[in-house]
C-alpha positions in Angstrom: 4.2 -4.7 15.5 3.7 -1.9 12.5 7.3 -1.7 12.6 8.0 -5.3 12.1 5.5 -5.6 9.1 7.3 -2.7 7.3 10.4 -4.2 7.9 9.4 -7.6 6.7 7.5 -5.7 3.4 10.6 -3.9 2.9 12.8 -6.1 2.7 11.8 -8.5 0.0 15.3 -10.2 -0.1 17.4 -12.0 2.3 20.7 -12.2 4.5 23.7 -13.7 4.9 25.5 -17.3 6.3 29.2 -17.9 7.2 29.7 -20.4 4.6 30.4 -18.2 1.2 32.0 -15.0 1.5 32.3 -13.4 -1.7 30.6 -10.2 -2.5 28.3 -11.9 -5.5 25.1 -11.8 -5.6 23.3 -14.0 -2.2 27.2 -15.0 -1.8 26.9 -14.5 1.8 24.3 -16.9 2.2 24.0 -20.5 3.6 21.1 -22.3 4.5 19.9 -22.8 7.7 21.6 -18.8 8.7 19.2 -17.1 11.2 19.2 -13.4 10.6 17.9 -11.3 13.9 17.0 -7.8 12.9 15.7 -5.2 15.5 13.2 -3.0 14.6 12.8 0.6 16.7 15.1 -1.1 19.5 13.2 -4.1 19.6 14.4 -7.2 18.4 12.6 -9.3 16.0 11.8 -13.1 15.6 14.9 -14.6 13.4 14.5 -15.0 9.8 15.5 -18.1 8.9 17.2 -19.2 5.1 16.0 -22.8 4.0 18.2 -23.2 1.0 20.2 -20.6 -1.2 21.8 -21.5 -4.7 24.0 -19.1 -6.3 25.9 -18.6 -9.5 23.2 -20.2 -11.2 22.6 -19.7 -15.1 18.9 -17.8 -15.1 19.5 -15.0 -17.4 22.5 -14.5 -20.2 24.8 -12.6 -18.9 24.2 -12.3 -15.1 24.7 -13.5 -11.8 22.0 -15.3 -10.6 20.6 -17.0 -7.5 17.7 -18.7 -6.2 16.7 -18.3 -2.7 13.8 -19.7 0.0 13.7 -17.5 3.3 11.0 -18.0 6.3 10.5 -14.1 7.8 9.9 -16.7 11.0 11.0 -19.6 11.9 7.6 -21.3 12.2 6.4 -19.8 8.7 4.7 -22.6 6.9 5.3 -20.7 3.5 8.5 -19.9 2.8 9.2 -17.1 0.5 11.0 -18.1 -2.9 12.6 -15.5 -5.3 14.6 -15.5 -8.3 17.4 -13.1 -8.5 19.6 -11.9 -11.1 22.1 -8.9 -11.3 23.9 -7.5 -14.4 25.4 -3.7 -15.0 24.8 -3.1 -11.5 21.0 -3.9 -11.7 18.9 -6.4 -9.7 16.5 -8.2 -11.3 13.5 -10.3 -9.6 11.5 -13.1 -12.0 7.8 -12.0 -11.2 4.7 -13.3 -13.5 6.7 -15.0 -16.1 9.8 -12.5 -16.8 12.5 -10.7 -15.6 11.5 -7.2 -14.0 14.2 -4.8 -12.7 14.2 -4.6 -8.8 16.6 -2.0 -7.9 19.9 -0.5 -8.7 22.8 -2.1 -6.5 25.9 0.4 -7.9 27.2 3.4 -6.9 25.9 6.6 -7.9 22.9 5.5 -9.8 19.4 6.6 -10.2 16.5 4.8 -11.4 12.8 5.4 -11.2 9.8 2.1 -11.3 6.2 2.9 -11.9 3.6 0.8 -10.0 0.6 -0.7 -10.9 -1.2 1.4 -8.4 0.3 4.7 -10.1 2.9 5.3 -7.7 6.6 6.0 -9.0 9.5 4.6 -6.8 12.7 6.7 -7.2 16.2 4.8 -6.3 19.0 6.8 -5.7 22.3 5.5 -4.6 25.5 7.2 -3.5 28.7 5.6 -2.2 30.0 2.2 -1.7 31.1 1.2 2.0 31.5 -1.6 4.4 29.3 -2.3 7.4 30.2 -4.9 10.2 27.7 -7.9 11.0 28.2 -10.4 13.4 32.4 -9.9 12.8 31.9 -9.5 9.1 32.7 -6.6 6.8 29.6 -6.7 4.7 30.0 -4.3 1.3 26.9 -1.9 0.9 25.5 0.4 -1.4 23.6 3.6 0.3 20.5 4.0 -1.4 17.7 6.6 -1.0 14.2 5.4 -1.7 11.6 7.8 -2.2 7.8 6.7 -3.0 5.5 9.6 -5.0 1.9 9.0 -5.3 0.6 9.7 -9.0 -0.4 13.4 -8.4 3.7 13.6 -7.1 3.1 14.2 -3.4 5.5 12.4 -1.6 4.5 9.2 0.2 7.5 7.5 2.1 11.1 7.9 2.1 14.1 4.6 2.9 17.5 5.4 3.4 19.3 2.2 3.5 22.3 0.0 3.6 22.0 -2.6 1.3 24.2 -5.7 0.6 24.1 -7.3 -2.4 25.9 -10.5 -0.9 23.1 -10.7 1.3 20.4 -9.6 -1.2 19.0 -7.1 1.7 19.3 -4.0 3.6 21.2 -4.4 6.5 20.2 -1.4 8.0 17.7 1.6 7.6 15.2 4.4 8.5 11.6 4.7 7.4 10.4 8.4 6.7 7.0 10.4 6.6 6.6 13.8 4.6 6.2 16.1 7.4 3.1 17.7 7.6 3.8 21.0 9.0 7.1 21.5 7.2 7.2 21.0 3.3 10.6 19.2 2.2 11.1 18.1 5.4 10.8 14.2 7.0 9.8 12.8 10.0 11.5 9.5 11.0 8.9 6.9 11.7 11.1 3.5 12.0 14.5 2.0 12.4 15.7 -1.1 11.6 19.3 -3.1 11.7 20.5 -6.5 11.5 22.0 -7.2 14.6 23.5 -10.3 14.5 23.6 -13.9 12.1 24.1 -17.3 13.3 
């Protein structure tokens, strides 16, 4: 249950569909698409895309999309997001303004400071492709490390992020090893196994 909650909290953005086959922001999403994740080897309730509008003019010079998603089919309150990508950086509309959300290009580095004082460090690596239900999905390998205000590492997530899905297709959650400085202990895994 905790792994499912972590997965839902981390994958704040969304999945894919069959109608659009591009590589732009949310370009593989379609209304009604169901995304089936596995967390720690266990199947999770499917996510359901209620609506998606791509190539919207929401932010000058950016590729933007509006998404509505249910993380469980019976969820009475779907999650709505407005997203834009410009210069290999993803933005999210929050509290009446565009906020930098994460880097989505190769070999990038970005640090965001949270209201609680934590710093979230993003490091992207090489571009690649992952297969999901017979679809080749463009991804960028990304390591996200959360560090508290005192500089102590709290969490590391290593994932394969897909801009065309606006979410990661797979990844791991790791915690610092208390017995060995600089080493990490695997806590959870997740992977998108199927889309319908």
